[in-house]
N, C-alpha and C positions, 0 to 999 in steps of 0.2 A: 367968342374968340380968343379969350384964354385956352378955352378946352382946343381947339383949333391948332393954336399953337405948340402946347404942349404935347398934340398928339403928332404934330409935324416934327416937333424936337425928338422925339421918342422913336420916331419913324427912320429918324435922319441917324439918329445914335446905333440903333439897330443896322441899318444898312450898311454905315461908314464900321461895325464891328463885323460884320460878316465881310465887308471887303479885306478888312485884316486878318480874319480867319481865313479866307480863300488866298490869299497872299501866302499867310504861313503855311497852310497845306500844300501849296505850290514850292515853296521852299524846300519843306519837308518830301515831297515828292523826286525832286530833284538829287534832294541827298541820298534818297534811297537808292534810286536809279543809278547815281555814282557808285552806291555801294555793290551795286550788282554787277556792273560790269566789272568793277574791280575781283570781285569773287567768280565771275566769269573767266576774266585772265588767268586766275591763279588756278582756277581748274584746268585750264587748257595746257597751263605749264606743268602741273602735277601728270596730266594725260600722257604729255609728250614725253616727261622722264619715265614714268610707267612703261610706256612702249617702249622706249630706249633700250631698258632693262629688259623685258621680254623677248625681244630681239637679239640683246646679247646673250639671253639665256638659251634660247634657240641655237644660236651658233654654238655656245659650249656643249648643248645636248648633242649636236650633230657628231661634234669632234668625241664627247664620249661613247656615243653609239657605235663610232668607228674603233675605238679605244676596246671596246666590251666585246665587240665581234674578234678582233686580233686575241684579246687575253683568253677568250672562250678558244680559239683555236688552237692557241699555245697549250692551255689546260686538256685539250682531249688529246692531244698528239701525246703530250706526256702522261696520261694514262692510258695511251694504247702501250707503251713504253714500260711499263711498269710490271710488267709479268716479266721483261728481260734484263733489268737494272742489277748492278750489284753492289749499289749502296744506297740502299731500299731505304735507311732513316734520313739520310742526305734528301733523297728524292721525295719522302712523304713530306719533310718539312717545306721543301719546295713547291708540292702539290698544296698545300696548306696557304701558303704566302699567296699563290696565287687565286686560292679561293678566296680569301680574306680581300685581296686586289678587287675582284669581282662583285663581292659586296659592297665594297666602299665606293666602287664606281655605279653601280645600282641605286645605291641610296644616293647617289650625288644625281644622279639622272633624274630620279622622283622629284627631287627638290627642284630641278631646273623645270621639270614639267609642271609641278605644282604653279612655279613663276608665270610660267607661258599660259597656263589654265586658268589662272587669275585673272591675269590681263583682256584672255578672250572674253572674261564674263564682264570685266570693265566694259569692254570695247562694244558687246551687244547690248549690256545696258545704256549705254552710250547713243549708241546708233538707234535703239528704240525709242528714243526721249526726243529725237529729231523731227 
């Protein structure tokens, strides 16, 4: 009888400690789920920010492409006139300034394109994970 009582006591203690452990695991799981949901919200916010940055870069890039075409046209016209100008030194300085502007615009266009390409990669990975 003493053995049965001891066995039942041990069994009750084991069951109650398992119940406590199960409750503890449930609390931990709820905490992890809440943390996961917060992380998803932060990811969505960051994604929206990156999307906005890429959209702005696309708008800027479009304007820069138009400007690049305009400057290129002006530069070509100046180069055609080069044979007939009287102020060659001034003319050559102006040509160099146009070339510098073209280089700067191209550099900026490349930077905008990198921003856009990086977002496209993020977008593709995000869509691939759905």
